[in-house]
C-alpha positions as CSV (number, residue, x, y, z in Angstrom):
1,M,-15.7,-3.7,1.4
2,V,-13.8,-6.8,2.2
3,D,-16.0,-9.9,2.6
4,I,-13.9,-11.9,4.9
5,N,-16.8,-14.4,4.8
6,N,-16.3,-15.1,1.2
7,N,-16.2,-18.9,0.6
8,N,-12.5,-18.5,-0.6
9,N,-11.6,-17.2,2.8
10,N,-13.4,-19.4,5.1
11,N,-11.4,-21.3,7.7
12,N,-8.1,-19.9,6.7
13,P,-5.5,-17.9,8.8
14,L,-5.5,-15.0,6.5
15,S,-9.2,-14.3,7.2
16,E,-8.8,-14.8,10.9
17,L,-5.9,-12.2,10.9
18,I,-8.0,-9.7,9.1
19,R,-10.9,-10.3,11.8
20,E,-8.5,-9.9,14.6
21,Q,-6.1,-7.2,13.4
22,G,-7.9,-5.0,11.0
23,V,-5.3,-4.1,8.2
24,V,-2.7,-6.8,8.1
25,L,0.9,-5.9,7.6
26,F,3.3,-8.1,5.3
27,D,7.1,-7.4,5.3
28,S,9.6,-5.3,3.6
29,A,12.0,-6.3,0.6
30,M,14.2,-9.3,1.1
31,G,16.2,-8.7,-2.2
32,S,17.4,-5.3,-1.6
33,A,18.1,-6.3,1.9
34,L,20.2,-8.9,1.0
35,M,21.9,-6.7,-1.6
36,A,22.6,-4.2,1.1
37,L,24.5,-7.1,2.8
38,N,26.5,-7.9,-0.5
39,F,25.3,-11.4,-0.5
40,S,23.5,-11.4,-3.9
41,T,26.8,-9.9,-5.6
42,V,28.4,-13.2,-5.2
43,L,25.4,-15.5,-4.7
44,R,21.9,-15.9,-6.2
45,S,19.6,-14.6,-3.7
46,E,17.7,-17.8,-3.1
47,R,21.1,-19.5,-2.6
48,V,21.7,-17.4,0.5
49,N,19.1,-19.6,2.3
50,A,21.4,-22.6,2.4
51,R,24.7,-20.9,2.4
52,H,23.9,-18.2,5.0
53,P,20.5,-19.1,6.8
54,E,21.2,-16.9,9.7
55,A,21.1,-13.9,7.5
56,V,17.8,-14.6,6.0
57,T,16.3,-15.4,9.4
58,A,17.7,-12.0,10.7
59,I,15.9,-9.9,7.9
60,H,12.7,-11.9,8.8
61,R,13.1,-11.3,12.4
62,Q,13.6,-7.7,12.1
63,N,10.4,-7.4,10.0
64,I,8.5,-9.4,12.6
65,E,9.7,-6.8,15.4
66,A,8.7,-4.0,13.1
67,G,5.1,-5.4,13.1
68,S,4.6,-7.7,10.2
69,D,2.0,-10.3,10.6
70,I,3.1,-12.2,7.5
71,I,6.6,-12.9,6.5
72,T,7.4,-13.8,3.0
73,T,10.0,-16.4,2.0
74,N,13.3,-15.8,0.1
75,T,12.1,-17.5,-2.9
76,F,11.1,-15.1,-5.4
77,G,13.6,-16.2,-8.0
78,I,12.9,-20.0,-7.7
79,S,10.5,-19.9,-10.5
80,A,13.4,-18.4,-12.9
81,L,15.8,-21.2,-11.5
82,L,13.5,-24.0,-12.3
83,S,12.7,-22.5,-15.6
84,E,16.4,-23.1,-16.6
85,E,16.0,-26.9,-15.5
86,V,12.5,-27.7,-16.8
87,R,14.0,-29.4,-19.9
88,G,16.3,-32.1,-18.4
89,G,16.8,-31.0,-14.6
90,D,14.9,-32.8,-11.7
91,F,14.2,-29.4,-9.8
92,A,16.3,-30.9,-6.9
93,E,18.0,-27.7,-6.1
94,G,15.1,-25.5,-6.4
95,Q,12.9,-27.6,-4.2
96,S,15.8,-27.7,-1.6
97,L,15.9,-24.0,-1.6
98,V,12.2,-23.7,-0.9
99,S,12.7,-26.0,2.1
100,W,15.7,-23.9,3.3
101,A,13.9,-20.8,3.0
102,I,10.7,-21.9,4.9
103,G,13.1,-23.0,7.6
104,C,14.6,-19.6,7.8
105,A,11.3,-17.9,8.1
106,R,10.1,-20.6,10.6
107,A,13.3,-19.7,12.7
108,A,12.4,-16.2,13.0
109,V,8.8,-16.8,14.4
110,R,9.3,-16.9,18.2
111,K,5.7,-16.5,19.4
112,G,2.5,-14.9,18.3
113,P,0.3,-15.1,15.1
114,V,2.9,-14.6,12.6
115,L,2.3,-16.6,9.3
116,V,4.8,-17.6,6.6
117,A,3.9,-17.0,3.0
118,L,5.6,-19.0,0.3
119,D,6.9,-16.4,-2.2
120,I,6.4,-17.6,-5.8
121,G,7.6,-15.2,-8.6
122,P,7.5,-15.3,-12.4
123,T,9.5,-17.4,-14.6
124,G,11.0,-14.7,-16.5
125,K,10.2,-16.3,-19.7
126,L,7.8,-15.2,-22.6
127,I,5.7,-18.4,-22.2
128,E,4.4,-19.7,-25.7
129,L,5.6,-16.6,-27.4
130,S,9.0,-18.0,-27.9
131,D,10.8,-21.3,-27.6
132,D,11.6,-20.5,-23.8
133,L,8.9,-21.9,-22.1
134,T,5.3,-23.8,-22.6
135,H,2.5,-23.4,-20.4
136,E,2.7,-26.9,-19.5
137,E,6.3,-26.2,-18.4
138,A,5.4,-23.2,-16.5
139,Y,2.5,-25.3,-14.5
140,R,5.2,-27.8,-13.5
141,I,7.4,-25.1,-12.2
142,F,4.6,-23.4,-10.1
143,A,3.2,-26.8,-9.0
144,A,6.7,-28.0,-7.7
145,Q,7.2,-25.1,-5.6
146,A,3.5,-25.0,-4.2
147,K,3.7,-28.9,-3.3
148,I,7.3,-28.7,-1.6
149,G,6.3,-25.4,0.2
150,A,3.1,-26.7,1.6
151,A,5.0,-29.8,2.8
152,A,7.7,-27.8,4.4
153,G,5.1,-25.6,6.5
154,A,4.2,-22.6,4.6
155,D,0.8,-21.1,5.8
156,L,0.0,-19.3,2.6
157,I,1.2,-18.9,-1.1
158,L,1.8,-15.4,-2.4
159,I,2.3,-15.3,-6.1
160,E,3.5,-11.9,-7.1
161,T,5.0,-9.6,-9.6
162,M,3.1,-11.2,-12.5
163,A,2.9,-9.1,-15.6
164,D,1.4,-11.9,-17.9
165,L,-2.2,-12.8,-17.0
166,E,-1.8,-16.2,-18.7
167,E,1.3,-16.9,-16.6
168,L,-0.6,-15.9,-13.6
169,K,-3.4,-18.2,-14.4
170,D,-0.7,-21.1,-14.8
171,A,0.7,-20.3,-11.2
172,V,-2.8,-20.1,-9.5
173,S,-4.1,-23.1,-11.1
174,A,-1.0,-25.1,-10.4
175,A,-0.9,-23.8,-6.6
176,K,-4.6,-24.5,-6.1
177,A,-4.2,-28.0,-7.6
178,S,-1.1,-28.9,-5.6
179,C,-2.1,-28.0,-1.8
180,D,-4.9,-26.7,0.2
181,L,-3.2,-23.5,1.2
182,P,-4.8,-20.0,0.7
183,V,-3.5,-18.4,-2.5
184,I,-2.7,-14.5,-2.7
185,C,-1.9,-13.1,-6.1
186,T,-0.6,-9.6,-7.3
187,M,0.4,-8.3,-10.6
188,T,2.6,-5.3,-11.2
189,F,1.3,-2.5,-13.0
190,E,2.7,0.4,-14.9
191,K,1.6,4.1,-14.8
192,S,-0.6,3.4,-17.7
193,G,-2.8,1.2,-15.3
194,R,-2.1,-2.0,-17.3
195,T,0.9,-4.5,-16.8
196,Y,3.8,-4.6,-19.3
197,M,2.0,-7.5,-21.1
198,G,-1.3,-5.4,-21.3
199,A,-3.3,-6.9,-18.6
200,D,-6.0,-4.6,-16.8
201,P,-6.9,-4.5,-13.2
202,V,-10.4,-5.8,-13.8
203,S,-9.7,-8.7,-16.2
204,F,-7.0,-9.7,-13.6
205,V,-9.3,-9.9,-10.8
206,K,-12.0,-11.8,-12.6
207,E,-9.5,-14.3,-13.8
208,A,-8.1,-14.7,-10.3
209,E,-11.4,-15.0,-8.6
210,A,-12.6,-17.7,-10.9
211,L,-9.6,-19.8,-10.1
212,G,-10.3,-19.5,-6.3
213,A,-7.7,-16.9,-5.2
214,T,-8.0,-15.8,-1.6
215,A,-6.8,-12.2,-2.1
216,V,-5.7,-10.1,-5.0
217,G,-3.7,-7.0,-5.6
218,V,-0.6,-5.1,-6.9
219,N,3.1,-5.0,-6.1
220,C,6.3,-3.5,-7.4
221,T,7.3,-1.2,-10.1
222,L,5.3,1.8,-8.7
223,A,5.5,4.0,-5.5
224,P,2.6,4.0,-3.0
225,D,1.1,7.2,-4.4
226,E,1.3,5.7,-8.0
227,I,-0.5,2.6,-7.3
228,A,-3.7,4.2,-5.5
229,D,-5.9,4.3,-8.5
230,V,-5.0,0.5,-9.4
231,V,-5.7,-0.3,-5.7
232,R,-9.1,1.5,-5.8
233,T,-10.1,-0.1,-9.1
234,I,-9.2,-3.6,-7.7
235,A,-11.1,-3.0,-4.7
236,E,-14.2,-1.8,-6.5
237,A,-14.0,-4.9,-8.6
238,T,-13.9,-7.6,-6.0
239,S,-15.0,-8.5,-2.5
240,L,-11.8,-10.4,-1.8
241,P,-9.1,-8.8,0.4
242,V,-6.9,-6.4,-1.5
243,I,-3.1,-6.5,-1.1
244,A,-0.9,-3.7,-2.1
245,Q,3.0,-3.7,-1.8
246,P,4.6,-0.8,-3.6
247,N,8.3,0.1,-4.3
248,A,10.1,2.8,-2.4
249,S,10.6,4.2,-5.8
250,Q,12.8,2.9,-8.9
251,P,16.3,2.0,-7.9
252,V,19.2,4.2,-9.2
253,M,22.6,3.1,-9.4
254,R,25.4,4.8,-7.3
255,D,28.9,3.6,-7.0
256,G,27.8,0.1,-8.0
257,K,24.8,0.0,-5.4
258,Q,21.0,0.6,-5.7
259,Y,19.5,3.5,-3.9
260,Y,15.9,4.4,-3.6
261,S,14.6,7.9,-3.2
262,I,11.5,7.3,-0.8
263,T,12.5,7.6,2.5
264,P,10.9,5.2,5.3
265,P,8.7,8.1,6.7
266,V,7.5,9.1,3.3
267,F,6.8,5.5,2.2
268,A,4.8,4.7,5.4
269,A,2.7,7.8,5.1
270,D,1.8,7.3,1.4
271,A,1.4,3.6,1.8
272,A,-1.1,4.1,4.8
273,L,-3.4,5.8,2.4
274,L,-3.6,2.8,0.6
275,A,-6.0,1.5,3.2
276,D,-8.5,4.3,2.3
277,A,-8.3,3.1,-1.3
278,G,-9.4,-0.3,-0.4
279,A,-6.5,-2.3,0.6
280,S,-6.6,-4.5,3.9
281,L,-3.1,-6.2,3.3
282,L,0.0,-3.8,3.1
283,G,3.6,-4.2,2.7
284,G,6.6,-3.1,0.8
285,C,8.4,-4.4,-2.2
286,C,11.7,-3.2,-3.8
287,G,13.8,-0.8,-1.7
288,T,11.6,-0.8,1.4
289,T,13.0,-1.7,4.9
290,P,11.9,-2.9,8.2
291,A,11.8,0.8,9.4
292,A,9.2,1.5,6.8
293,I,6.9,-1.4,8.2
294,A,7.3,-0.2,11.8
295,L,6.4,3.4,10.8
296,L,3.5,2.1,8.7
297,D,2.4,0.1,11.6
298,D,2.5,3.1,13.9
299,I,0.4,5.3,11.6
300,L,-2.2,2.6,11.1
301,T,-2.5,1.8,14.7
302,A,-2.8,5.6,15.3
303,N,-5.6,6.1,12.9
304,G,-7.6,3.0,14.3
305,K,-7.2,0.8,11.2
306,R,-5.1,-1.7,13.0
307,K,-4.6,-3.0,16.5
308,E,-1.6,-2.5,18.4
309,H,0.7,-5.4,18.1
310,K,2.4,-7.0,21.3
311,P,6.0,-8.0,21.0
312,R,6.7,-11.5,19.2
């Protein structure tokens, strides 16, 4: 059972949403939406925030209209961008793109209790296992994002798609030390039940709890029915809210474009079952669309797990 009175959750907007709404909905995938518009074929996805902010805002708006209570900034790749600058750069571009991203998200929120989560992804480097990056440098990268994100107006921080437990610890520690925002964190698990780097769900939960995470869970890599066991294991190991954001399958390339085999109705039906496995926060990762979120909203509302949302 989710303990929304847990000390990590007191007086924060996420716990209020859970109290008021029931199952809380995040949004669908930003990256694949930008790919569908052909932006990321000529620009790094995060640079679209500054070059074509209206496109990013429109995607956010589609998710809000579909029922999303929380929209996620277009900043997933900023950690990787900053990792290229950490030994000599001043982080100027990365921090500017974070501010642009939050501006795009805020522009989509017209009324109602829609929250903006600053998305922080992995660096893409093997920390301390090569000459790529040290833990101290990773910490600086994550701290810079959290600090500028909080200053720019984020309501929450979402650290996601982590495969390395040590990198996740760097990210959560940096975020907690750099701002007062609630920190949600997810790792991405394979069919083996472990991450690519070997972390298991229970060890992840215990480390995240010890660092003061507000919610924990799983995202990316697998489809909704494939992550149910991991969601259940995480829910049984914690009283924190559990988040699940599965993929709409693994992508396949056709004519130079990515396609995902799971349709919005199938995704929504399978993702709704994750609430029974213990998830109180649901959304979509790669290949998911606002249509999938709208259908998921309908199912959760119909089965009494979520209040019907008003136009926002």
